C-alpha positions as CSV (number, residue, x, y, z in Angstrom):
1,M,12.5,11.3,-27.6
2,S,11.4,7.7,-27.5
3,K,8.6,6.8,-25.1
4,Y,8.8,4.4,-22.2
5,R,7.2,1.1,-23.2
6,V,4.8,0.0,-20.5
7,G,3.3,-3.4,-19.8
8,I,0.6,-4.3,-17.3
9,I,0.3,-7.6,-15.6
10,G,-3.2,-8.4,-14.3
11,T,-6.2,-6.5,-15.9
12,G,-8.9,-8.3,-14.0
13,R,-12.5,-7.4,-13.7
14,R,-15.6,-9.3,-12.5
15,V,-19.1,-9.3,-13.8
16,L,-21.4,-9.3,-10.8
17,P,-24.6,-11.3,-10.5
18,D,-26.6,-8.1,-11.1
19,G,-24.8,-7.5,-14.4
20,N,-22.6,-4.7,-13.1
21,I,-18.9,-4.8,-13.6
22,R,-16.3,-4.5,-10.8
23,R,-13.0,-3.4,-12.2
24,G,-9.7,-4.3,-10.6
25,I,-7.0,-2.0,-9.4
26,A,-5.2,-2.1,-12.8
27,Y,-7.9,0.3,-14.0
28,Q,-6.3,2.9,-11.8
29,H,-2.9,2.4,-13.4
30,A,-3.7,3.1,-17.1
31,P,-4.9,6.7,-16.6
32,G,-1.6,7.5,-14.9
33,Y,0.5,6.3,-17.8
34,L,-1.9,7.7,-20.5
35,A,-1.6,11.1,-18.9
36,L,2.1,11.2,-19.5
37,P,3.5,12.1,-23.0
38,D,6.6,9.9,-22.5
39,C,4.7,6.7,-21.8
40,E,2.9,4.2,-24.0
41,I,1.1,1.1,-22.9
42,V,2.2,-1.5,-25.4
43,A,1.3,-4.8,-23.8
44,L,-1.1,-6.5,-21.4
45,A,-0.9,-9.9,-19.6
46,D,-3.9,-11.6,-18.1
47,I,-4.7,-15.3,-17.9
48,V,-8.3,-14.4,-19.0
49,P,-8.0,-13.1,-22.6
50,E,-11.4,-11.4,-22.4
51,A,-10.2,-9.4,-19.4
52,A,-7.2,-8.0,-21.3
53,A,-9.4,-7.2,-24.4
54,A,-12.0,-5.4,-22.2
55,Y,-9.2,-3.4,-20.6
56,A,-7.8,-2.3,-24.0
57,E,-11.3,-1.4,-25.2
58,H,-12.1,0.6,-22.0
59,F,-9.0,2.8,-22.5
60,Q,-9.2,2.8,-26.3
61,I,-5.6,1.5,-26.6
62,S,-4.2,-1.2,-28.9
63,P,-1.6,-3.2,-26.9
64,R,-0.6,-6.7,-27.6
65,C,-2.2,-9.1,-25.2
66,Y,-0.7,-12.2,-23.6
67,T,-2.1,-14.9,-21.3
68,D,1.5,-15.6,-20.0
69,Y,3.2,-12.6,-18.4
70,R,6.6,-14.3,-19.0
71,A,6.0,-14.4,-22.7
72,M,5.2,-10.7,-22.6
73,L,8.4,-9.9,-20.7
74,A,10.4,-12.0,-23.2
75,A,8.9,-10.4,-26.3
76,E,8.2,-6.8,-25.6
77,Q,11.4,-5.1,-24.5
78,L,9.5,-3.2,-21.8
79,D,10.8,-0.3,-19.8
80,I,8.1,-0.3,-17.0
81,V,5.8,-3.0,-15.7
82,S,2.8,-2.5,-13.4
83,V,2.1,-5.6,-11.4
84,C,-1.6,-5.6,-10.6
85,A,-2.1,-9.3,-9.8
86,W,-3.1,-10.8,-6.4
87,P,-0.5,-10.5,-3.6
88,A,0.5,-14.2,-3.7
89,L,2.0,-13.5,-7.2
90,H,3.7,-10.2,-6.5
91,A,7.1,-11.6,-5.6
92,E,7.3,-14.1,-8.5
93,M,6.2,-11.5,-11.1
94,T,8.4,-8.7,-9.8
95,I,11.5,-10.9,-9.6
96,A,10.9,-12.2,-13.2
97,A,10.3,-8.6,-14.5
98,A,13.5,-7.4,-12.8
99,A,15.6,-9.4,-15.3
100,S,14.5,-7.3,-18.3
101,V,12.9,-4.0,-17.3
102,K,14.0,-0.6,-15.9
103,A,11.2,-0.2,-13.4
104,V,8.5,-2.3,-11.7
105,H,5.5,-0.6,-10.1
106,C,3.7,-3.1,-7.9
107,E,0.4,-3.0,-6.1
108,K,0.2,-3.3,-2.3
109,P,0.5,-5.2,-0.1
110,M,4.0,-6.2,-1.0
111,A,3.8,-10.0,-0.5
112,P,2.3,-12.7,1.7
113,T,5.5,-13.1,3.8
114,W,8.3,-10.8,5.0
115,G,10.9,-13.0,3.3
116,E,9.2,-12.6,-0.1
117,A,8.9,-8.8,0.4
118,Q,12.7,-8.6,1.1
119,A,13.5,-10.8,-1.9
120,M,11.6,-8.5,-4.2
121,A,13.5,-5.5,-3.1
122,R,16.8,-7.4,-3.2
123,A,16.3,-8.7,-6.7
124,C,15.5,-5.3,-8.1
125,A,18.4,-3.6,-6.2
126,E,20.9,-6.1,-7.5
127,R,19.9,-5.4,-11.1
128,G,19.5,-1.6,-10.7
129,V,15.8,-1.8,-11.3
130,Q,13.6,0.9,-9.8
131,L,11.0,-0.8,-7.6
132,T,7.9,1.0,-6.3
133,F,4.7,0.0,-4.5
134,N,1.4,1.8,-4.8
135,H,1.1,3.5,-1.5
136,Q,-0.5,6.3,-3.5
137,R,-2.0,8.1,-0.5
138,R,1.4,9.8,0.0
139,F,0.2,11.9,-2.9
140,G,-3.4,12.4,-1.7
141,A,-4.4,16.0,-1.0
142,P,-5.7,15.5,2.6
143,F,-2.6,13.6,3.6
144,Q,-0.2,16.1,2.0
145,R,-2.1,19.0,3.6
146,A,-2.0,17.3,7.0
147,K,1.7,16.9,6.8
148,A,2.2,20.5,5.7
149,L,0.1,21.7,8.6
150,L,2.2,19.5,11.0
151,Q,5.4,20.9,9.6
152,D,4.1,24.5,9.9
153,G,3.6,23.9,13.6
154,A,-0.2,23.9,13.6
155,I,-0.4,21.2,16.3
156,G,3.0,21.8,17.9
157,E,5.4,18.8,18.3
158,L,4.1,15.5,17.0
159,L,3.6,13.1,19.9
160,R,1.3,10.3,18.7
161,L,-0.3,8.9,15.6
162,E,-3.6,6.9,15.5
163,G,-5.6,5.0,12.9
164,Q,-8.3,2.5,12.3
165,C,-9.3,0.4,9.4
166,P,-10.6,-3.1,8.5
167,N,-7.3,-5.1,8.7
168,L,-3.6,-4.8,9.2
169,M,-2.3,-6.0,5.8
170,D,-4.5,-5.1,2.8
171,W,-5.7,-1.7,4.2
172,G,-3.4,-1.3,7.2
173,T,-0.3,-1.2,5.0
174,H,-1.6,2.2,3.8
175,W,-2.1,3.6,7.3
176,F,1.2,2.3,8.6
177,D,2.8,3.9,5.5
178,M,1.0,7.2,6.4
179,F,2.4,7.0,9.9
180,F,5.9,6.9,8.4
181,F,5.0,9.7,5.9
182,Y,3.8,12.0,8.7
183,N,6.8,11.2,10.8
184,D,9.4,11.9,8.0
185,D,10.1,8.2,7.5
186,T,11.8,8.0,10.9
187,P,12.6,4.3,11.5
188,A,10.4,2.2,13.8
189,E,12.3,0.6,16.6
190,W,9.7,-1.8,18.1
191,V,6.2,-3.2,17.7
192,L,3.8,-4.7,20.3
193,G,0.7,-6.2,18.9
194,Q,-2.1,-8.7,19.0
195,I,-4.4,-10.2,16.4
196,D,-7.6,-12.2,16.5
197,K,-8.3,-14.7,13.7
198,R,-11.6,-16.7,14.0
199,T,-12.9,-16.7,10.5
200,D,-11.6,-17.3,7.0
201,K,-11.7,-13.6,6.1
202,A,-9.4,-12.9,3.2
203,V,-8.8,-10.1,0.6
204,F,-7.6,-11.3,-2.8
205,H,-7.1,-14.8,-1.3
206,L,-4.7,-13.4,1.3
207,L,-5.8,-14.1,4.9
208,Q,-6.4,-11.1,7.0
209,D,-6.8,-10.5,10.7
210,D,-10.4,-10.3,11.9
211,Q,-9.4,-7.8,14.6
212,G,-6.0,-6.4,15.6
213,I,-4.0,-3.8,17.4
214,A,-0.5,-2.6,16.8
215,W,1.5,-0.2,19.0
216,V,4.6,1.1,17.3
217,G,7.6,3.0,18.7
218,F,9.7,5.2,16.4
219,A,13.3,6.3,16.9
220,N,12.4,9.9,17.6
221,G,10.0,9.0,20.5
222,V,6.8,9.3,18.5
223,Q,4.4,6.4,19.0
224,A,1.6,5.1,16.9
225,E,-1.4,2.9,17.3
226,L,-3.5,1.1,14.7
227,R,-6.8,-0.6,15.5
228,T,-8.4,-2.9,13.0
229,G,-11.5,-5.0,12.4
230,H,-14.5,-5.4,14.6
231,G,-15.7,-2.1,16.0
232,A,-12.7,-0.1,14.7
233,E,-14.8,2.0,12.4
234,R,-16.6,3.5,15.4
235,L,-13.4,5.0,16.7
236,G,-13.5,8.1,14.6
237,A,-11.0,9.5,12.1
238,S,-9.1,7.2,9.7
239,N,-5.8,9.0,10.8
240,R,-5.3,11.1,13.8
241,L,-2.1,13.2,14.4
242,I,-1.8,14.3,18.0
243,G,0.6,17.1,18.9
244,S,1.6,19.1,21.9
245,R,-0.8,21.9,20.9
246,G,-3.6,20.3,18.9
247,I,-4.9,17.5,16.8
248,L,-5.3,16.8,13.0
249,E,-7.9,14.3,11.8
250,V,-7.8,12.9,8.3
251,G,-11.0,11.2,7.1
252,G,-12.8,12.3,10.3
253,A,-16.3,13.1,11.4
254,E,-19.2,13.5,9.0
255,G,-17.1,12.6,5.9
256,Q,-14.7,15.5,6.3
257,S,-11.4,14.9,4.6
258,L,-9.4,17.0,7.0
259,R,-10.1,19.0,10.2
260,L,-7.9,20.8,12.8
261,W,-8.2,21.6,16.5
262,N,-5.6,23.6,18.2
263,D,-5.1,26.4,20.8
264,Q,-5.7,29.2,18.2
265,A,-9.5,28.7,17.8
266,L,-12.5,27.3,19.6
267,G,-13.7,24.0,18.3
268,W,-12.8,22.0,15.2
269,Q,-11.8,23.9,12.0
270,T,-12.6,22.3,8.6
271,V,-9.6,22.4,6.3
272,D,-10.5,22.7,2.6
273,V,-8.7,20.2,0.4
274,P,-9.5,19.4,-3.2
275,D,-10.0,15.7,-2.8
276,G,-11.1,12.9,-0.4
277,I,-9.0,10.2,1.2
278,H,-9.8,7.8,-1.7
279,G,-9.2,10.4,-4.5
280,G,-8.2,9.0,-7.9
281,N,-5.8,11.9,-8.5
282,A,-3.4,10.3,-6.1
283,F,-3.0,7.3,-8.4
284,K,-2.0,9.5,-11.3
285,A,0.4,11.5,-9.2
286,A,2.1,8.3,-7.9
287,I,2.7,7.0,-11.5
288,A,3.9,10.5,-12.6
289,D,6.5,10.3,-9.7
290,V,7.5,6.8,-10.7
291,V,8.2,7.9,-14.3
292,S,9.8,11.2,-13.3
293,C,12.2,9.4,-11.0
294,L,13.1,6.8,-13.5
295,S,14.2,9.6,-15.8
296,S,16.0,11.7,-13.1
297,G,17.4,8.9,-10.9
298,A,15.8,10.4,-7.8
299,E,14.3,8.1,-5.2
300,P,10.5,7.8,-5.7
301,L,8.3,8.8,-2.8
302,I,6.8,5.2,-2.9
303,S,10.2,3.4,-3.3
304,A,10.8,-0.1,-2.1
305,R,12.9,1.2,0.7
306,R,9.9,3.1,2.0
307,A,7.4,0.4,1.3
308,L,9.5,-2.1,3.4
309,Q,8.9,0.0,6.5
310,P,5.1,-0.4,6.9
311,T,5.4,-4.0,5.6
312,E,7.9,-4.9,8.3
313,V,5.5,-3.4,10.9
314,V,2.6,-5.5,9.6
315,F,4.6,-8.7,9.9
316,A,6.1,-7.6,13.3
317,T,2.6,-7.2,14.6
318,Y,1.8,-10.8,13.5
319,E,5.1,-11.9,15.1
320,S,4.3,-10.1,18.4
321,S,1.0,-12.0,18.6
322,R,2.8,-15.3,18.0
323,Y,5.7,-14.4,20.4
324,R,3.4,-12.8,22.9
325,G,5.7,-9.9,23.5
326,R,7.4,-6.9,22.0
327,I,9.3,-7.3,18.8
328,D,12.4,-5.2,18.4
329,L,13.3,-4.3,14.9
330,P,14.7,-5.3,12.5
331,L,12.3,-8.3,12.2
332,Q,14.1,-11.6,12.1
333,P,11.5,-14.3,11.1
334,T,10.9,-14.3,7.4
335,D,7.5,-16.0,7.3
336,S,4.1,-14.5,8.1
337,A,3.2,-15.5,11.7
338,L,-0.4,-15.1,10.8
339,L,-0.3,-17.6,8.0
340,T,1.9,-20.0,10.0
341,M,-0.4,-19.9,13.0
342,V,-3.4,-20.6,10.8
343,E,-1.6,-23.5,9.1
344,Q,-0.7,-24.9,12.5
345,K,-4.3,-24.4,13.6
346,L,-3.3,-22.2,16.5
347,I,-5.7,-19.5,15.3
348,G,-8.4,-19.4,12.7
349,P,-11.8,-21.1,12.3
350,D,-10.1,-24.6,12.5
351,R,-8.2,-23.7,15.6
352,T,-7.2,-26.7,17.7
353,G,-4.5,-25.2,19.9
354,C,-5.0,-23.2,23.1
């Protein structure tokens, strides 16, 4: 059987002032493909030739290297493309790849605006191309175990979800995605939120909130709250599942990956799991699912349909801050209210509005 031909766009790394090397997210993709007997990495694209060469050397592979990803797409007859470039380029690259490949596996967050995120999904759907986004924590051991305990009734009926992290977009997309994961991908119906933007804080050149809060209501009555930025790290667990009979905490106190409190025992119970909340095994499992579903035709666990859910909540939170009220979904504006308000100087370090 012939192997899937894989290309990777964006192989970046940085040499730090102290001489150490910081490798980009693409370095988490190659191990996933290399672990699969039906995949072969045949091409790399990076505007810095040295970065692609270092990537090939690191993984001891011999792909063809391009400085123009479009040239790679035109020449290589690829089956799968991983898009590992910065978020501002995700839509452009994904839509271009959709014209010639069978599957696109893109890094998160989806795109800088809600309209671009929708356009990516639409372009791939129209061409029958499988589109996935790297919300790999759906495969992480602590998250999988927390959901299994929830389904087994360990904390009774799920009532509320909580989380805290540095920002709503770059990191928050993971925690919103986990809220949907725990809640069986039940649709969100409304979002009420507020953001503060007083610095030029950005991740991969995409502006982020300095502090934020999002309150989300789901169709089954479950509610969720995500707190971000200043002081959020002091609020305890990364994820908290609150039920009618107990609580599950993921990434909680004293570095514990998972712990449980319920009415069956006194105090917190540590739940043994084989990996932490940032475990690299989740990346491999995500890519294995991408490739397996491409072969079987099943919907991947990190499909575009599922990725649109947390992405919509992020942009709805921004919109709620702009609108100063609750946003009922589906979200109508297609921009990023955060980026628009910064451009209009209503928020941000150059704020002139009131």
